[in-house]
Structures are given as C-alpha cells and as structure tokens.
N, C-alpha and C positions, 0 to 999 in steps of 0.2 A: 323518568330519569334517563339521560343519555348513557349508553354503555361506553365503558372505557376502551379506547383504541390502544392496542398493545403493539409495542415495537421492541426490538432487542438486538443483542449482538451474539453471533454464533462463533465460537472458537474454543481453544483449550488453554487453560491457565490465564484467564483474562481478568483477574481481580483488578489489575492495574489499568484497565480499560479507559481510554479517552472517551469513547462513545457514550458510555452510560452517564458520565458527568456532563458531557456536552449537551446531550438531549434532555437530561433532567433539569439542567439549568435553563435551557431554552423554554421548556414547558412552563417552568416557574415564572420566568421573566415575561413571557408572552401570555400568561394566564390561561394556558391550555390545560385546563383541569381534567379534561376527559382523555388525556394521553399519558401513557406510562412507558418506561423503557427499562428492560432488565437484561442481565447477562445470562446466556445459555451456555454454561461451561460444560462441554461434552468431552468425555474420554475417547469416544469413537464417533465417527460420522453416522454410524448406524443408529445412534441415539437421537438423530434428527427426527425420526418418526414420532418420538415422544413429544418433541417441541411442537409438532404439528397438531397435537391434542389441545394446545393452548387456545382458550376461547378468545375471539375478537382479535386475532393476530393479524396485523395489517402489513407489517414490513420488518425485514431483518437486515442488519449489516453482517458481513462475514469476514473473519480475519484468520490469521495463521492457526492451524495448518489446513484449513478446509476450503480455500478459495477455488481449488480445482476438484477436490473430492466431492463437493456439493453438487456438481453439475448433473450427475445421473439421477439425482432426486428431483430435478426440476422439470416442469412440463415444456417450457420453451425459454429461449435466450434472446436478448436484444441482439441486433446485428453486430454491434460493437463487442459485446461479451463473447459472442460466438467466434468472432475473428481473434480476439485476444486469447480465448481459452481459459479464462478465469473469471470468477464472479465474486463481487464484494457487497452486492446489494440485491435483496430479494423483495419482490412485490407480490402480495396475495391479491389477485385481480378479483373484480366483482363477479366474474364468471366462474370463480373457484379455481382458476389456474395459478400455478406457482411460476413466476417469471424471474429470470436472473439478469442482472445488469452489471456493468463495470463502471464505477465512478472514480476509481483510483487513477485511471488514465487522464480524466478531466482534471482532477486535483493536481497531479504531477505537472501536466502540460501548463496549466495556468500559473503554477508557482515557479516554474524554472524560467519561463520566458523573460522576465525582467533582468535575469542574470546573464543571458546569452550575449556573446560578442562574436565578431566575425570569425575569429580563429576557433570557435567551438563547433567544429564540423564532425567530430567523432567522439563516441562515448564508450567507455568500458562499464559494463553492468556486472557487479559482483553478486553472484547467486542466480539461480534458475527456477525459483518458485513462482507462485501466482503473482506476487507483486512485481516481480521482474518482467513478467509478460506484459503487464499494463504499462510499465515504464518504457519498454521496448517499442510498444505500439505508439505511444505519445511521441517518442523521439523520431520514429519514422514519419509521423505527421509533420514534424519540424525539419525534415530532410537531413537528419543527423544519423550518420552510419553508426551501427552498434556491433560490438562484440561482447559476448558473455565470458565471464571468468568463473571457474569452478575448480573445486578440489579434484574432481574427476575429469577424465578426458571427454571433451564434447566436440561435436562436429564443426560448428562455426564459432569457435572461440579459443580461449587459452586456459591452461591450468596456471595456478598462481606461481609456480616455480618457473614458468616460461616468461614471466613479465620482465622486461629488460629496458634499458634506456631508450632504444629505438621505438619500442611500443608505447612507452609512457609519453614520450615526446610527440607521438603521433595522435594519441587519444588525450585530448585536453579536458574531457569531462569524465568524472569517475563517480558512479552511483552505487552506494551500498544498499542492496536489497536483501541482505542476510539479517538475522536477528542478533548477530555478534555485537556486543556492546550495550545491549538493552539493560536497563536497571533491573536487578541489582548487580549485574555482572559488568561493572564499570571498567575493569582493568583488562578487558579483551577487545580485540579488533581484528579485522581481516588481515591475513598475512600478505601485506602489500609492501612493495619497495618504496616506502615513504620518502627516502633520501633522494629520490629521483623527481619529486614534485617541484614545480616552478610556480611563479606568481601568475602565470598564464592559465593555470589549472583551476577548474571548478569542481569542488567536491560536495556531493549531495548525499545526505544520509537519511533514509526513510524513517529511521528511529527518531522519536521526539522526546523520549525519557531515558537518559538525561538530555538536557537541552544541547550539551556539547559532548558528544561521544569521544572516545579515545581516537577513533578514526578521523573525526573532524579536528580535534586538537592537533594531531600530528600533521595534518594538511595545513592548518592555519600557521603552525610554526615554520612551515616552508614558504609561507606567503600566498597560498592559494585562497581563493574565494570559497566560503563555506556556507552551507544551508542545511537545516534539519527538516524533519517531515511534519512539523506542527501545522504550517499553513496548508500543506497538501491535505492533511486530515480534516481541517476545517472545511475546505473547499469540497472535498468528496462527501462530507456529512451533509453540507448544504444541498448538494446535488441529490443525494439519497432522499432527502426530505421533500424535494420537488417531485421526484419520481413517485414517492408513496402517496402524494396528494394530487396527482394530475388525473 
C-alpha cells in the first residue's frame, strides 16, 4: 500500500485557513487518495521542530506570522525567496533538505496585471510584514515604484498621519498587507484618508475573508477599482503544488 503524502499549513490561529479546504477539495476532486493536508497551528516558531517529526511530510505552506521567522530553520532558499526575504512555501527534497520558496509574489503579480492602467505607476503598501515583501518584489518586476506605510517611522516610506492629498494623488495603487479587517473583525480597517480616493485609484486587499473588507468598501464608495486576495491565494496555492511535485 502506497504511503500517504502529507502536506500542511504552518501558522498561528489558522482555523479559518483557505489552504486546508483548497487542498482537501483538490485531493477529493482529482481522486488523489494518497495525499492529505492539515493545519499546524503553532504558538511559537520553535514548535516547528515537532512538525518535522511528522512522517511522510512533503510540503508546507507558511502564513502569518511565520513567513520571515521560518527562514533560519531552512537549509536553503530559492533565488526569489532569498531576494524577497520571506517564505510561504516549503519543500522537503529527496536529499532530505528543507527548501523555502515564495509563491505569494507570483500570485499577486498574476492577479493584479489585468487591473493595471497607464497611470498606475506608483503604489503605497500598507504594512511591512512578510506578505508586503512579496508584493513589493512583484511591483518592482512591473516597474511600479513603491512606498511602504507603517504606524512606526520607516526609512523609505510614510507613517499613516503623513498621508495627504499630494501623496494620495501621486500613488494611484494602494495595497493592504496588514491583517486589519480580517473576519471576524469586520469593523476595522487601516487608518487611511479614504476621502482623498478617486476613481483613478486601484485598491487591493490581500484579505479574502470577508470578500469585501471595510478597506475595500470605503474605496469602492469613492469610485476606486477594488480587488481582494482570493485569486492571489488560488494562484500561489497552484504554484506551491507544482513546486512540491517537480
């Protein structure tokens, strides 16, 4: 009897996980009976050592808050993951090595391209975590200039209270890479001057649950084009599956 190939998601507070349902459905629909997917909900990244004891573990996805914290536990990184400085996919190689990849950048890149117009030359990225690094990398590949926005003072970017009409007019793409507005916290959103948004703006939220966050609702009310993170998640998951099986 063929042994079960095990895959899973590494993160904290991940009961809501898109990945588990996506891959479980995939295995059922494609009759991949020798594959399973489970959540590894870790209080601390140090618990990753226990995950490594799982038999027949072939691959993992990584989510908040471990996309950067996981790196010291890996044997090597793909060229792209090394440049980005964040990992959301792990492959256990046949030689016994643990290799990190980033498929977030691919998912974001592919999902934003159809929405881009000639005036979309600059982007504000809200947040400075692992996901924001992948988004920043993808935008650079699209020749879109980036500035990060944070609650704290940062070297190349702005604090929320600095955002004014001139900046908002200059940056026609705004991407939320923070977890603010994720279900069940539906009544919160980044502290952004939404009244300055125009119909020329593109607002992208990496959150997929709810389908329309307060961040996106406020932008939509001002006439902006909006997009949530659902397609990005599907694309990055598909890319993960290819990596695990190549």
